[in-house]
N, C-alpha and C positions, 0 to 999 in steps of 0.2 A: 772345717773345709769349705762349708757354706754351700748353697744350692748351686748345682751346675745344671746346664741344659744339655742333656744327652739325646742325640738323635740315633735311632736304630734304623738302618736302611735294610729292608727286607723282612717279610712277615712269614718266612718258613718256620719250622720248628726252632731253628737256631736263633733266628730274630726274636721269636716269641719267648724263648727261654731267656735270652739276654735281657729283654724288657721286664720280664718277670723278676729276675734276679736283681735288676736295678731298682725296681718299684719298691715302695714302702720305706725308702730311705730319704736322704736329703735332696736327692736329684729330681729334676723335672724331666720326664721322659717323653719322647715323642717317637712313635714308630710309623714308618712310612712303607706301605706295600703297594707294588705297582699293579697287581691285579685286583679283582673285585673280592677276593677272600683270602684269609690267612690259612697257614698250614702246609703250603708247598706240596711235597709229595705225600703228605698224610691227607687223605680225602675220603670222606664218607659219601655214599650215594645210595641209590635204591635201584635194585634190579628185580623184576618179577614181584614188586611190592614188598621186598625185603631189604631192610637196611643192611649195607655191607661195605667193607672197604674197598675202594677203588685205586688205592695206592698201597703204601706200606701197611702190613697187617700184624707184624710182630716185632718185638725188641728183645735184645739179649737181656736175660735175667741175671746173668753172672757179672754184669757190670752194674753198678748201683744208680748211675746218673739219671737214666729215663725214668726208673722207678721212683726216684726221689722227686723229679719234676712232676709226675703224675700225682704224688702225694701232696706236694705243694699246692697244686691247683685244685685240689679236692676229689681226686679220683682214686684215692688209696684203697678204698673198699671195692672198687671195680676191677682191680687187677686179677687176672685169671690165666693160668697156664694152659697150654693146649690139652685137649682131651686125649689125643693121641699124637705121638711124634714118630710113628712107624712109617718111614718113607722108603721109597725104593728108587732104583736107577733102572730105567729102560734102556737096556743095551744088549748087544749080541742076541737080539730078537725075542727078548723076554724081560719081564719085570723081575728084578733081583734085589733083595733086601740090601739097603745100605749097611755094610758090616759095622759092628760095634768095635769100640776100641780104636777109633781113628780121630784125627784132629784136621779139620778141613779137608778130608779125603785122604790124608797121609795115614797109612795103616799102622796100627801097633799091635794088633791082635791077628796073627797070621792064620789061626784056625778059623776065626770068624770070617776072614777075608776069603779063605778057601771055600767055606761053606756057602757064601753068598753067590759064588759063580760069576761074579762081576768080571774077573780076569780069565783069560784063556790059561790053559796049563802052562804054556810057555811064559806067559806074563807072571803067573804065580810063582814058577820057578825062578824067574829073575828077581822077584822080591825076596825070596828065601836066600838067595846068594847076594846079599847087599853088598855093593861095591864100596870100598873105602877110597873115597875121593879127596880125603884130607881136610884139614880145617878150611873154613871159608873166611876170606879176608874182605871185609867191606860188603857192600850190597851187591846181590846178584839176582837175576830172574828166578822166581820161585820154580818154575817148570824145569830150568837147567839144573838146579840144585837137586830137586827130588828125583828127576829123570835120570841124573847121573848116578845116584845111589840105588834107586829102586827100579829103574826102567821107565821107558815112555808109556807103557800101557797103564801104569798107575796114574800118570798125569792126564792121559786122554780120557780114561773111563771113570776116574774118581774125583781128582782134584778139579779138572776143568768144569764138570757140571755142578759141583758145590760152589766154586768161586764165581761161576758164570751168573748164579743168582744174586750174589753179593755185589759184584762189580760190572757184570756183563763184560768182563775183560778176557784177556788171553794170558795164560800162565807163562808163556814164553816171554812176556813183556812185564808182568806184575812183579813189583819189588817183594823180595822175601822179608825185608825189614818192615815194610808198611803193611803188607797184606796178611802175614802170619808171623807176628814178631815173637810169639812163644817159641818158634823153632830156631830163632837166632842163636840162643846159647849153645844148642845141640850142634848147629852148624859151625860156630866159631871154634868149638872144642874139637871138631871133627870126629865126634862120637857116633855111635850106631843110631841112625834115624829111627829104625823100627822100635829099638829099646827106649829111646828117649820118648817117642810118642806114646808108647804104652804107659810109661810113668805119667805123662801129662794127662792121658785119658782117664787113668785111674783116679786122679786128683780131681778131675772135672766131674766125673760121675758122682763122687761123694758130695759135691757141692750143690746138688738139686737141679731142678729143671734148667734146660738151656735158655728157653724163650719164655716170654710173658706176652699176654695179650690184655685187652681191656673189654669188659662186657659192652656191647654196643660198637666195638671196633676201635682201632687206633685213631680213626677219624674224630673220636671224641676228645682226644688229647688237645689238638689246637683250639677246638671249640671251648673247652674249659680254660685253657691257658689265655684265650682272648678274653673271656669273662673275668678271669682273675686280674689280668692287666688293667682292664677298664675300671674295675672296682677299686683297684690300687692307685688310680689316678693317672695311668698312662694315656696320653693322647694318641690313640690308635687310629690311623687313617688308611683305608683301602683306596684303591684306584688313584694312587699317588705315586707314579714312577718318578724316580730321581735321575735327573739328566745332567746334573752338575755338582761338583764338590771342589771347593777351593779353600785353601788355608789362608787365614787372615792374621793380623798382628794379635788378636785376642782369642782366636779359635778357629772355627770353620764356618763357611757358608754353604748350605745345602740348597740346591735349586731343585724345586719340584713343582712341575706344571705352571711355571711362571711365577711362583712364589719363592722367595728367598728366605730361609730359616737361618738364624744365627745360632750356633751350637758351640758349646765349650768342648764337647767331645763327640766323636762319632764311632758307632760300631757298624761295620760293613758286614752284613749277613746275607750276602748275595752270591750267586755262582761266580767262579773265577773270571769269565769274560767281562761280566758287567763291572766286577771290582776293578779289573785292569782299565776299563774306559774311565772310571771315576778318578782313579789314581794317576792317570797318565801325566797330568800337569805337575802334580806336586811330589809324587813318589814314583818317578819313571822307572827306577830299577826294579821295584815291586811289580809295577804294572808289566814289565817285560817278562818277569818270571810267571806271573799269573796267566799271561797270554799263552804260555807253553803247555798249560794244563789242558789235556784233551778230555772230551766227555763222550760217553755212549748213550744211545737212546734205546728204549724198549717200549713194548706195547703189552697191556694186560687185557686179556679177553675174559670177561665174567659171564658165566652162562647159568641160567636158572632152569632146572628140571623139575617136573613133578615126580615125586618119589613113586608113585604108583607106575610110572613109566619105566622105572629103573629095576623092576623086579627080575628081569631076565639078565640083568648085567649089574650086579651089586658092586659098589665101589668100596674098597677096603683100605684102610690106613689114611695116612694124611696126604698122600699124593706121590709123585715121583719126579725125578730129575732126568734129563737127557743129555748125554755127552755129545758135543759138536761132531765128534768123529763118526757118529751114527747117521749124520745127515738128515735129521728130522727137521720139520718146520719150527715146532715148539722147542723150547729149552727146559720147560718145567710144567707141571700142573699141580695145584694144590685143591685137594678135596675139602673145601672150606667147611662144609657142614659136618664133616667127620672130625676136623681139626679143632673147631671151636665150639664148645658146649653152649655158649650163649646163643650162637646162631642157629644150632640145632633146636634149642628150646624156643627160640623166637619164631621159628618157621617150620614146624614139625612136618608139614605136608610138601615142602619144597626142599630141593637139594641144590646147593650152590657150589660150584667149583670155578677155578679160573686157570688159564694157561698164560704163560709169557712167551714172548718172541723178541728177538733182537740181541744182537751182541756187537762189541766194539768193531767198527768197520765193516759190519754186516747188517746194516740198518735199511737196506733197500726194501725189504718187506714192509716196513713201517709206512711206506707210502702207498701201500695197497688199500683198496676200499675196505671199510669195516666188514662188509659181508665176505670178503675174501679171507680175511683173518679168521673170522668165525669158522668158515668152510675148512680152512687148513687145520685149525684146532680140532674140529670134530673128526676130521680124517685121522689125524695122529691119535686121538683118543680112541677111535674105533679099533685101530690097529693095536694100540697099547693094552687097553683093558676091555676090549669087546664092546664098547659103548655103541649102541644103536639108536637110542632114544634121541629125539630132537628137542632142544631147550624151547620153552615157552616165552623166554625173554632173554636178552643178552645185552651187554654194553662193552664197548672198546675204549680204553683209556690209553692215550699215547703220552709218554714221558720222553720228549725229544730232548737230547742233550741233558738227561737228568742224572747220570752217574759219572762222577769224575773218575778218571783213571789214575792208578798209582804205580807208575813204571819205576825201574830202578832210578835211584837218586831223588825220589819224591820227597822223602823226609828232609834231605838237605835242602831242597828247594823250598820247602815250607819254612824251614829255619831261617833262610835268607830273607824271605818275604817278611817274616815276623820282626827280624832285626831292622830291616829298612822301614817298616811301618812304625815300630817303636821309636826310631830315631827322630821322627818329626813331631811326636807328642800329641796326646789327645786323640789317638786313633788305634783302633783295633779291628781285627778281622776275625770271623768264625763261619763255620758251615762244613759241609760234607767235603770240600776241596782240601781239607788241612790234615786232620787227624783220624780220619775214618768215616766210612759212609753210614754205618749203623746209627740208629737214633741215640743210644747212649753216648757214643763218640761225638756226635753233633752237639749234644746237650753240653758235654764236658768242654767242647771248644767255646761254647757260648760262656760258660763260666769263667774260663780262662780269659776270654776277651774282657769280660767285666772286671776281673781282677787286674788285668793290664792297665785298666783305666783308673785304678784305685788311688794312684798318685800321680795327679797331673804334672806334667813336666813344662806346661806353657803358662804364660802369664806375664 
């Protein structure tokens, strides 16, 4: 096939993965990243003298793609599961354990659900009398399907907080097919949701830990991927925003900072709005579809405490989630020093935790000063776990427009985008806007983009 020049636009984990998969072969690869660093929402920083993740901190272990990328770039020996995965839900005035035997908040073990106290007596009774709503035809909102069968309280107090951390979205709009595809066969058959989830949960439990991390934090993954790419010959350039993309008779022209690069093929690993702008001239149909993908923003507040100051308010477990219906400022808190053994070992005298704020169409709080977000986080922590100590350091990280939303019809939209993109030749797209927002799904989309370019159609 000969050497091609492939330009990867975007240096988040999708773009880095695509560049890594392309490297080492016959292609000449250039990666252009608009900001001064690679990694996107994977970001390492320092709070209170301790290295910690300021972005994504874990990845699904039950999908292989992210683990395989970590091994490819030399981090296979650094993979580490959480020390504890015992999380709670702060609802109805108390911290209550997340019931076992559930799938993304949908209950399968009714005894565990009752023991947790998450639902009221009325809510629990509604679950026990699951309503047969018949088979589901096509895509529907997740909240509508589950609420119809098990009642609104399950949606409000279990599913909303769990999916709020993944998408910062709303279950009344999230696509069942896109957000929780494992439930689709149950829905299509019109079978008992509780019984179906019970079987799914039993199989998942037997397959090992749900999540994996990396010693030193997930922020080490883009660092290692960048080093791997450079060593493999990728021309990786930061501070190089791409402001133009045009098809030519022989391939593509990529315009970045006044420089025009000729490419045989292009991988767009950028958020949907940016991809839409770049494709507007040559693939207007795909651009129109991409423009319709909405995003949610969120903020992470990382707090560093001295362990000696926490003697009167010990923090137990890996943290807690907060249902929107309870009207709190934060939507979750992770007790990072409990959750990750590497962090506990690296800073035995410090305790790091973080909170998250912001949901789709409820991002006004993200415009508040950092000090106000810290104050709101401390107020909620005080009420939830009795925390009275003050942090000796903190950091606020905002991810504005960071989480694409997956409403009903999202997968059909993605299929249309890919069909239109494939039709023009020498072009592929990847990233969180397509097949899932988790790291394994994003890496898988990068692999798919590379495979889509394996047989050029232009020439």
